Kinemage of the C-alpha trace (Angstrom):
@kinemage 1
@onewidth
@group {chain A} dominant
@subgroup {mainchain}
@vectorlist {calphas} color= white
{ca unk a 1} P 4.175 11.306 5.981
{ca unk a 2} L 7.122 11.341 3.374
{ca unk a 3} L 6.345 9.857 -0.128
{ca unk a 4} L 7.861 6.115 -1.361
{ca unk a 5} L 10.825 7.511 -3.798
{ca unk a 6} L 10.500 6.369 -7.299
{ca unk a 7} L 14.138 5.029 -7.562
{ca unk a 8} L 17.795 6.412 -5.919
{ca unk a 9} L 17.522 9.870 -6.783
{ca unk a 10} L 20.847 10.426 -5.607
{ca unk a 11} L 22.523 8.046 -7.637
{ca unk a 12} L 21.764 10.538 -10.404
{ca unk a 13} L 24.126 13.361 -8.823
{ca unk a 14} L 27.829 13.501 -10.232
{ca unk a 15} L 30.118 11.973 -7.330
{ca unk a 16} L 30.907 14.363 -4.238
{ca unk a 17} L 34.857 14.558 -4.243
{ca unk a 18} L 34.682 12.413 -0.376
{ca unk a 19} L 32.135 9.337 -0.988
{ca unk a 20} L 29.690 8.830 2.012
{ca unk a 21} L 29.966 12.499 3.492
{ca unk a 22} L 27.750 15.173 3.046
{ca unk a 23} L 27.600 17.363 -0.500
{ca unk a 24} L 29.103 21.159 -0.413
{ca unk a 25} L 27.498 23.262 -2.680
{ca unk a 26} L 28.454 27.195 -3.525
{ca unk a 27} L 25.256 29.333 -4.228
{ca unk a 28} L 24.929 31.400 -7.303
{ca unk a 29} L 25.747 35.080 -6.184
{ca unk a 30} L 24.641 37.460 -8.876
{ca unk a 31} L 27.777 39.776 -10.427
{ca unk a 32} L 29.812 37.613 -7.146
{ca unk a 33} L 29.909 33.733 -8.659
{ca unk a 34} L 32.096 34.198 -11.786
{ca unk a 35} L 34.498 32.208 -13.476
{ca unk a 36} L 37.315 34.440 -11.327
{ca unk a 37} L 35.215 33.811 -7.929
{ca unk a 38} L 35.221 29.941 -8.781
{ca unk a 39} L 38.810 29.893 -9.606
{ca unk a 40} L 40.341 31.445 -6.282
{ca unk a 41} L 37.488 29.713 -4.265
{ca unk a 42} L 38.855 26.301 -6.728
{ca unk a 43} L 42.649 27.341 -5.128
{ca unk a 44} L 41.396 26.708 -1.434
{ca unk a 45} L 39.285 23.845 -1.958
{ca unk a 46} L 36.470 23.510 -4.807
{ca unk a 47} L 32.832 23.064 -3.532
{ca unk a 48} L 31.115 19.408 -4.627
{ca unk a 49} L 29.120 21.388 -7.177
{ca unk a 50} L 29.456 24.347 -8.686
{ca unk a 51} L 25.938 26.900 -9.841
{ca unk a 52} L 26.429 29.757 -12.597
{ca unk a 53} L 24.795 33.054 -11.764
{ca unk a 54} L 21.356 33.229 -12.955
{ca unk a 55} L 20.836 33.286 -17.087
{ca unk a 56} L 18.311 36.120 -17.577
{ca unk a 57} L 15.478 34.836 -19.719
{ca unk a 58} L 12.737 36.617 -21.686
{ca unk a 59} L 12.171 37.484 -25.607
{ca unk a 60} L 14.870 38.605 -26.211
{ca unk a 61} L 17.087 36.824 -24.046
{ca unk a 62} L 20.475 35.148 -24.921
{ca unk a 63} L 22.415 33.673 -22.885
{ca unk a 64} L 25.425 35.896 -21.223
{ca unk a 65} L 28.832 35.823 -22.624
{ca unk a 66} L 30.243 36.337 -18.767
{ca unk a 67} L 28.392 33.884 -17.473
{ca unk a 68} L 28.744 31.038 -20.213
{ca unk a 69} L 32.856 31.675 -19.750
{ca unk a 70} L 32.463 30.128 -16.355
{ca unk a 71} L 30.749 26.766 -17.777
{ca unk a 72} L 33.235 26.577 -20.601
{ca unk a 73} L 36.224 27.579 -19.156
{ca unk a 74} L 35.477 26.057 -15.765
{ca unk a 75} L 38.705 24.930 -15.217
{ca unk a 76} L 37.749 23.567 -10.972
{ca unk a 77} L 37.836 19.982 -11.796
{ca unk a 78} L 33.742 20.084 -10.222
{ca unk a 79} L 30.700 19.797 -11.787
{ca unk a 80} L 28.767 23.637 -12.524
{ca unk a 81} L 24.806 23.799 -13.031
{ca unk a 82} L 23.724 26.563 -15.174
{ca unk a 83} L 20.900 28.763 -13.092
{ca unk a 84} L 17.940 30.228 -15.499
{ca unk a 85} L 15.868 32.926 -14.136
{ca unk a 86} L 12.314 33.931 -16.107
{ca unk a 87} L 8.217 33.027 -16.161
{ca unk a 88} L 8.225 32.305 -20.019
{ca unk a 89} L 8.212 28.415 -20.933
{ca unk a 90} L 9.320 28.902 -24.374
{ca unk a 91} L 12.044 31.161 -23.617
{ca unk a 92} L 12.594 29.164 -20.759
{ca unk a 93} L 12.819 26.295 -22.578
{ca unk a 94} L 14.996 27.492 -25.411
{ca unk a 95} L 17.728 28.640 -22.925
{ca unk a 96} L 17.659 25.708 -21.278
{ca unk a 97} L 18.114 23.840 -24.684
{ca unk a 98} L 21.246 26.160 -26.013
{ca unk a 99} L 22.673 25.626 -22.367
{ca unk a 100} L 22.443 21.995 -22.879
{ca unk a 101} L 25.276 22.352 -25.431
{ca unk a 102} L 27.532 23.417 -22.814
{ca unk a 103} L 29.373 21.679 -20.705
{ca unk a 104} L 26.770 21.381 -17.795
{ca unk a 105} L 26.182 19.309 -14.804
{ca unk a 106} L 22.314 20.332 -15.369
{ca unk a 107} L 20.158 23.222 -15.135
{ca unk a 108} L 18.523 24.646 -12.228
{ca unk a 109} L 15.854 27.169 -11.876
{ca unk a 110} L 16.054 30.793 -9.484
{ca unk a 111} L 12.594 30.364 -7.211
{ca unk a 112} L 14.276 32.407 -4.280
{ca unk a 113} L 16.156 35.719 -5.437
{ca unk a 114} L 14.823 38.341 -3.378
{ca unk a 115} L 15.935 41.118 -4.844
{ca unk a 116} L 12.665 43.741 -5.386
{ca unk a 117} L 13.620 44.336 -8.889
{ca unk a 118} L 13.719 40.769 -9.575
{ca unk a 119} L 10.349 39.768 -8.119
{ca unk a 120} L 8.786 42.613 -9.148
{ca unk a 121} L 8.650 41.258 -12.235
{ca unk a 122} L 7.595 37.854 -10.965
{ca unk a 123} L 10.889 35.829 -11.471
{ca unk a 124} L 12.470 34.811 -8.639
{ca unk a 125} L 11.449 34.570 -5.323
{ca unk a 126} L 7.947 36.411 -7.061
{ca unk a 127} L 7.113 33.303 -8.572
{ca unk a 128} L 6.589 31.614 -4.921
{ca unk a 129} L 3.716 33.333 -4.840
{ca unk a 130} L 2.054 31.429 -8.270
{ca unk a 131} L 2.182 27.231 -7.437
{ca unk a 132} L 0.236 27.346 -10.531
{ca unk a 133} L 2.793 28.987 -12.449
{ca unk a 134} L 5.894 27.354 -10.581
{ca unk a 135} L 3.323 24.294 -11.758
{ca unk a 136} L 3.723 25.149 -16.200
{ca unk a 137} L 7.456 25.890 -15.619
{ca unk a 138} L 8.548 22.882 -14.191
{ca unk a 139} L 6.977 20.757 -15.934
{ca unk a 140} L 8.321 22.430 -19.281
{ca unk a 141} L 11.589 22.360 -17.706
{ca unk a 142} L 11.583 18.916 -17.171
{ca unk a 143} L 10.357 18.108 -20.540
{ca unk a 144} L 13.475 19.870 -22.321
{ca unk a 145} L 15.989 18.685 -19.755
{ca unk a 146} L 16.651 14.991 -20.209
{ca unk a 147} L 19.704 15.508 -17.407
{ca unk a 148} L 19.513 16.944 -14.503
{ca unk a 149} L 17.394 19.338 -13.496
{ca unk a 150} L 17.328 21.397 -10.329
{ca unk a 151} L 15.429 23.912 -8.184
{ca unk a 152} L 16.935 26.098 -5.767
{ca unk a 153} L 13.723 28.318 -3.278
{ca unk a 154} L 12.988 29.973 -0.408
{ca unk a 155} L 10.361 29.049 1.799
{ca unk a 156} L 7.848 31.101 0.780
{ca unk a 157} L 7.123 35.054 -0.431
{ca unk a 158} L 5.583 36.894 2.609
{ca unk a 159} L 4.726 33.255 4.606
{ca unk a 160} L 5.102 29.788 4.302
{ca unk a 161} L 1.355 29.284 2.803
{ca unk a 162} L 2.374 27.682 -1.141
{ca unk a 163} L 5.521 26.124 0.650
{ca unk a 164} L 3.911 22.202 0.684
{ca unk a 165} L 2.006 22.797 -2.706
{ca unk a 166} L 5.682 23.952 -4.109
{ca unk a 167} L 6.906 20.492 -2.517
{ca unk a 168} L 4.429 18.661 -3.897
{ca unk a 169} L 5.434 19.810 -8.043
{ca unk a 170} L 8.760 19.330 -6.816
{ca unk a 171} L 8.018 15.733 -7.004
{ca unk a 172} L 5.774 16.138 -9.665
{ca unk a 173} L 8.440 16.777 -12.253
{ca unk a 174} L 11.126 14.298 -10.714
{ca unk a 175} L 13.202 17.167 -9.561
{ca unk a 176} L 17.043 15.960 -9.332
{ca unk a 177} L 17.813 18.420 -6.374
{ca unk a 178} L 16.513 20.756 -4.426
{ca unk a 179} L 18.331 23.841 -2.833
{ca unk a 180} L 16.275 25.298 0.110
{ca unk a 181} L 16.893 28.952 1.448
{ca unk a 182} L 15.306 28.560 5.391
{ca unk a 183} L 13.972 32.307 4.649
{ca unk a 184} L 10.942 33.432 3.166
{ca unk a 185} L 11.478 36.429 0.125
{ca unk a 186} L 10.706 39.290 2.523
{ca unk a 187} L 12.914 38.102 5.368
{ca unk a 188} L 15.812 38.303 2.422
{ca unk a 189} L 18.803 38.181 5.095
{ca unk a 190} L 17.603 39.109 8.709
{ca unk a 191} L 15.414 37.186 10.506
{ca unk a 192} L 16.979 33.422 12.182
{ca unk a 193} L 16.764 30.847 9.229
{ca unk a 194} L 13.668 28.198 9.931
{ca unk a 195} L 16.072 25.199 9.624
{ca unk a 196} L 12.385 23.750 10.962
{ca unk a 197} L 11.664 23.993 7.045
{ca unk a 198} L 13.899 22.912 5.563
{ca unk a 199} L 13.572 19.614 7.661
{ca unk a 200} L 10.021 19.678 6.139
{ca unk a 201} L 11.533 19.290 2.747
{ca unk a 202} L 13.962 16.820 3.223
{ca unk a 203} L 10.913 14.743 5.097
{ca unk a 204} L 8.635 15.311 2.165
{ca unk a 205} L 10.911 15.140 -1.066
{ca unk a 206} L 11.976 12.389 -2.853
{ca unk a 207} L 15.420 14.392 -4.201
{ca unk a 208} L 18.228 15.022 -1.930
{ca unk a 209} L 18.200 18.742 -0.424
{ca unk a 210} L 20.580 21.294 0.305
{ca unk a 211} L 19.948 23.389 3.242
{ca unk a 212} L 21.500 27.215 2.967
{ca unk a 213} L 21.176 30.144 4.599
{ca unk a 214} L 23.797 31.310 7.566
{ca unk a 215} L 25.887 28.216 7.120
{ca unk a 216} L 28.506 30.271 8.741
{ca unk a 217} L 31.300 27.598 9.240
{ca unk a 218} L 32.588 23.773 9.396
{ca unk a 219} L 30.529 23.313 12.779
{ca unk a 220} L 27.426 24.911 11.995
{ca unk a 221} L 27.534 23.136 8.528
{ca unk a 222} L 27.748 19.983 10.143
{ca unk a 223} L 24.812 20.809 12.991
{ca unk a 224} L 22.806 21.985 10.021
{ca unk a 225} L 22.744 18.907 8.293
{ca unk a 226} L 22.334 16.853 12.033
{ca unk a 227} L 18.955 19.564 12.469
{ca unk a 228} L 17.483 19.082 9.288
{ca unk a 229} L 18.380 15.980 7.535
{ca unk a 230} L 19.832 17.127 4.336
{ca unk a 231} L 22.429 15.963 1.690
{ca unk a 232} L 24.327 18.819 2.173
{ca unk a 233} L 24.509 22.272 2.362
{ca unk a 234} L 25.200 25.448 -0.326
{ca unk a 235} L 26.963 27.970 1.164
{ca unk a 236} L 26.880 31.731 -0.451
{ca unk a 237} L 27.873 34.837 1.308
{ca unk a 238} L 30.249 32.767 4.046
{ca unk a 239} L 32.527 31.839 1.372
{ca unk a 240} L 33.156 34.966 0.078
{ca unk a 241} L 34.020 35.618 4.233
{ca unk a 242} L 36.179 32.361 4.062
{ca unk a 243} L 36.810 30.400 0.876
{ca unk a 244} L 38.399 27.324 2.927
{ca unk a 245} L 35.191 26.609 4.035
{ca unk a 246} L 34.608 24.330 1.814
{ca unk a 247} L 37.582 22.039 2.948
{ca unk a 248} L 37.248 22.827 6.191
{ca unk a 249} L 33.164 21.213 5.880
{ca unk a 250} L 34.562 17.961 4.605
{ca unk a 251} L 37.293 17.455 7.092
{ca unk a 252} L 34.770 18.785 10.063
{ca unk a 253} L 32.129 15.832 8.075
{ca unk a 254} L 34.883 13.747 7.923
{ca unk a 255} L 35.952 13.900 11.880
{ca unk a 256} L 39.426 15.443 10.276
{ca unk a 257} L 41.091 18.273 11.570
{ca unk a 258} L 39.944 21.549 10.624
{ca unk a 259} L 42.374 23.265 8.231
{ca unk a 260} L 43.272 26.498 10.428
{ca unk a 261} L 42.993 30.252 8.519
{ca unk a 262} L 45.279 33.392 9.952
{ca unk a 263} L 45.198 36.843 8.552
{ca unk a 264} L 48.253 35.991 6.507
{ca unk a 265} L 46.049 33.541 4.380
{ca unk a 266} L 43.884 36.269 4.370
{ca unk a 267} L 45.936 38.866 3.022
{ca unk a 268} L 47.400 36.298 0.459
{ca unk a 269} L 43.403 35.700 -0.282
{ca unk a 270} L 42.783 39.153 -1.355
{ca unk a 271} L 46.092 39.488 -3.189
{ca unk a 272} L 45.100 36.197 -5.304
{ca unk a 273} L 41.091 37.895 -5.699
{ca unk a 274} L 42.411 41.162 -6.807
{ca unk a 275} L 44.973 39.632 -9.388
{ca unk a 276} L 41.835 37.028 -10.392
{ca unk a 277} L 39.383 39.346 -10.470
{ca unk a 278} L 41.467 41.988 -13.348
{ca unk a 279} L 39.948 43.138 -16.282
{ca unk a 280} L 41.461 44.532 -19.736
{ca unk a 281} L 40.646 48.262 -19.768
{ca unk a 282} L 38.777 48.425 -16.426
{ca unk a 283} L 39.901 51.730 -14.288
{ca unk a 284} L 41.585 51.520 -11.240
{ca unk a 285} L 38.767 53.132 -9.041
{ca unk a 286} L 36.383 50.545 -10.596
{ca unk a 287} L 38.295 47.226 -9.816
{ca unk a 288} L 38.964 48.530 -6.486
{ca unk a 289} L 35.414 49.533 -5.663
{ca unk a 290} L 34.954 45.918 -6.982
{ca unk a 291} L 37.022 44.867 -4.594
{ca unk a 292} L 34.996 45.966 -1.621
{ca unk a 293} L 32.031 43.721 -2.361
{ca unk a 294} L 34.271 40.920 -1.574
{ca unk a 295} L 35.878 42.855 1.535
{ca unk a 296} L 32.641 43.580 3.168
{ca unk a 297} L 32.002 40.180 3.743
{ca unk a 298} L 35.895 39.131 4.206
{ca unk a 299} L 36.268 41.635 7.660
{ca unk a 300} L 33.729 39.924 9.623
{ca unk a 301} L 36.781 37.599 10.470
{ca unk a 302} L 38.883 39.942 11.173
{ca unk a 303} L 39.835 41.486 14.682
{ca unk a 304} L 39.781 45.330 14.423
{ca unk a 305} L 36.617 44.703 11.872
{ca unk a 306} L 34.844 48.261 12.361
{ca unk a 307} L 38.130 49.878 11.214
{ca unk a 308} L 39.345 47.333 8.857
{ca unk a 309} L 35.971 48.076 7.264
{ca unk a 310} L 36.067 51.761 7.769
{ca unk a 311} L 39.612 52.324 6.325
{ca unk a 312} L 38.642 49.482 3.198
{ca unk a 313} L 35.528 51.142 1.897
{ca unk a 314} L 37.122 54.498 2.313
{ca unk a 315} L 40.208 53.685 0.017
{ca unk a 316} L 39.616 54.576 -4.438
{ca unk a 317} L 43.778 53.254 -5.255
{ca unk a 318} L 45.352 49.990 -5.359
{ca unk a 319} L 47.586 51.167 -3.081
{ca unk a 320} L 45.694 52.467 -0.488
{ca unk a 321} L 43.628 49.427 -0.518
{ca unk a 322} L 45.895 46.583 0.304
{ca unk a 323} L 48.070 49.516 2.349
{ca unk a 324} L 44.558 49.238 4.602
{ca unk a 325} L 44.436 45.283 3.937
{ca unk a 326} L 47.572 45.105 5.431
{ca unk a 327} L 48.017 47.944 7.919
{ca unk a 328} L 45.075 45.469 8.993
{ca unk a 329} L 46.190 41.917 8.176
{ca unk a 330} L 50.102 41.573 8.747
{ca unk a 331} L 50.453 43.128 12.004
{ca unk a 332} L 50.373 40.022 13.270
{ca unk a 333} L 49.671 37.676 10.227
{ca unk a 334} L 50.073 34.423 12.109
{ca unk a 335} L 46.803 35.577 14.845
{ca unk a 336} L 44.223 32.980 13.974
{ca unk a 337} L 41.181 34.804 11.497
{ca unk a 338} L 37.750 34.099 13.390
{ca unk a 339} L 35.801 30.927 12.072
{ca unk a 340} L 32.618 32.747 12.698
{ca unk a 341} L 31.481 36.155 11.569
{ca unk a 342} L 31.579 38.540 14.635
{ca unk a 343} L 28.544 39.486 15.850
{ca unk a 344} L 27.172 42.215 15.179
{ca unk a 345} L 29.621 43.264 11.845
{ca unk a 346} L 27.467 44.530 9.073
{ca unk a 347} L 28.408 42.936 5.788
{ca unk a 348} L 26.017 44.816 4.521
{ca unk a 349} L 25.988 48.620 4.750
{ca unk a 350} L 23.479 50.529 3.619
{ca unk a 351} L 24.549 52.414 1.972
{ca unk a 352} L 23.309 56.188 2.804
{ca unk a 353} L 25.219 58.815 1.028
{ca unk a 354} L 25.922 58.765 -2.798
{ca unk a 355} L 30.241 58.422 -2.165
{ca unk a 356} L 29.640 54.699 -0.577
{ca unk a 357} L 27.218 53.837 -2.929
{ca unk a 358} L 29.472 54.333 -5.801
{ca unk a 359} L 32.109 52.285 -4.130
{ca unk a 360} L 30.012 49.908 -4.364
{ca unk a 361} L 28.746 49.238 -1.225
{ca unk a 362} L 25.000 47.942 -2.043
{ca unk a 363} L 25.042 44.262 -2.311
{ca unk a 364} L 21.048 43.433 -2.440
{ca unk a 365} L 22.031 41.494 -5.508
{ca unk a 366} L 24.181 38.458 -3.342
{ca unk a 367} L 20.564 36.174 -3.665
{ca unk a 368} L 21.839 33.379 -1.092
């Protein structure tokens, strides 16, 4: 039975862009959701909430300057939550206090990152094996954060044996918003999303829940909200592919016509993203390689996805990159960009060769 709520928790959250429609949030993705990417997303239609890349917390840590920029220079007009990852109580509370001196909407705890190099340090998704430790961390952070305290989690490490226990802790420590990715850590991104587990969380916690995992389109967002009863959706990888998705979700939720996107629009997005992510002093080839991690996802919606991805991944210069984009996107710029990713198109290449690895194809750090 769902516990009786101790007051209206949703009232504590920042208002959404449209009243009375489900919320949307851009998932925190390491090495992706920086200031530049958030600004580009906002240009096409901001989500209700942003979340930062995670701040790594340990004895010698200080909040990373480039992540602080996404908070201090946030010009999107939307609230941004600062995400922490770590296990040391003293340093987690110290870091939370430091971040609260910046214009954050709240503090978010990462209990879901599935990257082996992360969970092997017993942080992120690794903590899902230790409900007792989570109890201590939630208690310490709740005491240190007088405002909004939120959590992003998966449904378990290799199974869901601790799921109910952790949901009880979410209630005990008065978490204000819970984002649930409906897979275990070990399932990474390979399995189907267990939306029934997200619905279970919705039924058992007092705070609003955001459903996360394979929310591919506005239509899919509507069906996920209907299936889970969630307060909204958190979208990660599919916002890289389609930055219009948050605007489209609001339109879908409100029963309005959904913005159509063409291949020409996608070419403009790539250009904007390339200019936004330029860093003074960054070598051209490194900038091109950085773009490839975005374009691996964009390619999932291009008609000749295999050819586009093949050509794009082998470019080394700006001119070659945009020549490849123009060849595949501007031959018929009015053609519709696919609403859903084409089946069977792999956005996460295995990087079996050193040359592809150097081209930045490994995306294991994308955590949502």
